[in-house]
C-alpha positions as CSV (number, residue, x, y, z in Angstrom):
1,M,111.0,95.7,80.4
2,V,109.9,99.0,78.9
3,E,112.1,98.5,75.8
4,V,111.0,94.9,75.3
5,A,107.4,95.9,75.7
6,H,107.6,98.6,73.2
7,Q,109.2,96.2,70.7
8,L,106.3,93.8,71.3
9,F,103.7,96.6,71.0
10,E,105.2,97.7,67.7
11,S,105.4,94.2,66.3
12,K,102.2,92.6,67.7
13,G,100.1,95.6,68.6
14,Y,99.4,96.9,72.0
15,G,96.1,95.1,72.4
16,D,97.6,91.7,71.3
17,T,100.5,91.9,73.7
18,N,100.0,90.5,77.2
19,I,102.0,90.8,80.4
20,R,103.2,87.2,80.3
21,E,104.8,87.8,76.9
22,I,106.4,91.0,78.1
23,A,107.9,89.3,81.2
24,A,109.1,86.3,79.2
25,A,110.7,88.4,76.6
26,A,112.4,90.6,79.3
27,G,113.7,87.4,81.1
28,V,111.7,88.1,84.3
29,S,108.8,86.5,86.0
30,E,105.3,88.0,86.0
31,R,105.7,88.6,89.7
32,T,108.8,90.7,89.0
33,F,106.8,92.6,86.4
34,Y,104.2,93.4,89.0
35,R,106.8,94.6,91.4
36,Y,107.5,97.5,89.0
37,F,104.3,98.0,87.1
38,E,100.6,97.7,88.0
39,T,99.5,97.3,84.3
40,K,100.9,97.2,80.9
41,D,99.6,100.7,80.3
42,E,102.3,102.0,82.6
43,L,104.9,100.7,80.1
44,L,103.6,103.3,77.6
45,F,104.7,106.1,79.9
46,P,107.2,104.7,82.4
47,N,107.4,106.6,85.6
48,L,104.3,108.7,84.8
49,R,102.4,107.7,87.9
50,G,105.5,108.2,90.1
51,A,106.2,111.7,88.6
52,I,102.6,112.7,89.1
53,V,102.5,111.4,92.7
54,D,105.8,113.2,93.4
55,L,104.3,116.5,92.0
56,L,101.2,116.2,94.2
57,T,103.2,115.2,97.3
58,N,105.5,118.2,96.8
59,L,102.6,120.6,96.3
60,R,101.1,119.4,99.6
61,A,104.4,119.9,101.3
62,A,104.9,123.5,99.9
63,P,104.6,126.2,102.5
64,D,101.1,127.6,103.0
65,D,102.2,131.2,103.2
66,I,103.2,131.5,99.6
67,S,101.0,132.2,96.6
68,V,99.2,129.4,94.7
69,I,101.5,129.7,91.7
70,D,104.6,129.9,93.8
71,S,103.5,126.7,95.6
72,V,103.1,125.0,92.2
73,I,106.5,126.2,91.1
74,V,108.0,124.9,94.4
75,A,106.3,121.5,93.7
76,V,107.6,121.4,90.2
77,K,111.2,122.3,91.2
78,S,111.2,119.6,93.9
79,S,109.6,116.9,91.7
80,N,111.1,114.1,89.8
81,V,109.2,115.0,86.6
82,V,112.5,114.5,84.7
83,A,112.2,110.7,85.4
84,V,109.6,110.3,82.6
85,P,111.8,109.2,79.7
86,R,111.6,110.2,76.1
87,M,110.3,107.6,73.7
88,E,112.8,108.5,71.0
89,E,112.6,105.4,68.9
90,Q,108.9,104.7,69.4
91,S,106.3,107.3,70.2
92,A,104.1,106.1,73.0
93,I,101.1,107.7,71.3
94,S,101.6,105.8,68.1
95,I,102.3,102.5,69.9
96,G,99.5,102.4,72.3
97,L,97.4,105.5,72.8
98,S,95.5,104.8,69.6
99,Q,94.2,101.8,71.4
100,G,91.0,102.6,73.3
101,E,91.7,100.8,76.5
102,A,95.1,102.4,76.9
103,V,93.7,105.9,76.2
104,I,91.0,105.4,78.9
105,N,93.5,104.1,81.5
106,V,96.0,106.9,80.9
107,V,93.3,109.6,80.9
108,R,91.8,108.1,84.1
109,L,95.2,108.3,85.8
110,I,95.6,111.9,84.8
111,V,92.1,113.0,85.7
112,E,92.3,111.3,89.1
113,F,95.4,113.3,89.9
114,E,94.0,116.5,88.4
115,F,91.2,116.4,90.9
116,Q,93.5,115.7,93.8
117,F,95.8,118.5,92.6
118,A,92.7,120.8,92.2
119,S,91.7,120.0,95.8
120,E,95.1,121.0,97.2
121,I,95.1,124.2,95.0
122,A,91.6,125.0,96.3
123,R,92.8,124.7,99.8
124,R,95.7,127.0,99.1
125,I,93.4,129.5,97.3
126,S,91.2,129.7,100.4
127,I,94.2,130.5,102.5
128,N,95.6,133.1,100.1
129,N,92.3,134.6,98.9
130,P,89.8,134.0,101.8
131,N,87.2,136.4,100.2
132,L,86.7,134.2,97.1
133,N,83.4,132.3,97.2
134,E,83.4,128.5,96.9
135,L,82.4,128.5,93.3
136,D,85.2,130.8,92.3
137,R,87.7,128.9,94.4
138,T,86.7,125.6,92.9
139,T,86.6,127.0,89.4
140,Y,90.1,128.5,89.7
141,A,91.5,125.3,91.3
142,L,90.2,123.1,88.5
143,V,91.4,125.5,85.8
144,V,94.9,125.8,87.4
145,A,95.1,122.0,87.9
146,R,94.0,121.3,84.3
147,F,96.5,123.9,83.1
148,I,99.4,122.3,85.0
149,F,98.6,118.8,83.7
150,N,98.3,120.2,80.2
151,V,101.6,121.9,80.5
152,F,103.2,118.6,81.6
153,R,101.6,116.7,78.8
154,S,102.4,119.3,76.2
155,I,106.1,119.4,77.2
156,L,106.3,115.6,77.0
157,N,104.7,115.7,73.5
158,A,107.1,118.5,72.5
159,R,110.1,116.4,73.5
160,E,108.9,113.6,71.3
161,R,108.4,115.9,68.3
162,V,111.8,117.6,68.4
163,F,114.2,114.9,69.5
164,D,115.6,114.4,66.1
165,D,116.3,118.1,65.6
166,S,119.9,118.3,66.9
167,S,120.0,122.1,66.4
168,Y,117.3,122.6,69.1
169,E,117.9,121.8,72.7
170,L,114.8,121.6,75.0
171,P,115.1,123.0,78.5
172,P,114.8,120.5,81.4
173,I,111.1,119.6,82.0
174,P,110.9,121.5,85.4
175,D,112.4,124.7,83.8
176,H,110.0,124.5,80.9
177,M,107.0,123.8,83.1
178,I,107.9,126.8,85.4
179,R,108.3,129.1,82.4
180,V,104.8,128.2,81.1
181,I,103.2,128.1,84.6
182,K,104.2,131.7,85.1
183,L,101.7,132.7,82.4
184,I,98.9,132.2,84.9
185,D,97.8,135.4,86.6
186,P,98.6,134.8,90.3
187,S,96.2,137.4,91.6
188,L,93.1,135.2,91.1
189,P,90.5,138.0,91.0
190,P,86.9,137.1,91.7
191,L,85.0,135.7,88.7
192,T,81.6,136.9,89.8
């Protein structure tokens, strides 16, 4: 369905392609389509929602007695972020993200999970750094969550940009994310 949808997005345009056409071209019913996808936006980044949910679930399951950054690293290592495929032939951004509705829905999904991620990070900061005031805890949590999601998005974009350069091999997504995440200072000193 993803491949067929991308072909239709490219030939007809994202906005002019509907779910009925995608299902018919893929040889499935609309009901079958909805078994796998909630909206056509999800076809732009297959498995994105699942990868983000997996990341959040694994963060919540990480031990409370480790640092915030280590808990994020544990979550990344245990997550299925590699399930988000590359869009080698057709860049998802050029296919659909130039369309306003798709941009809004993908951004909404990411922001929704960023805030859930930030909430869990704030909880962990309060355990590991109980002397931080609420403003500092909330600020750090939002910054760390935004950083993690930007790392994830940047890595996905990087994969799209270098896929045709056979002389360069990208590390697996979790390894690349962990390498970048380690740039965050885990000591979280007070901001005030």
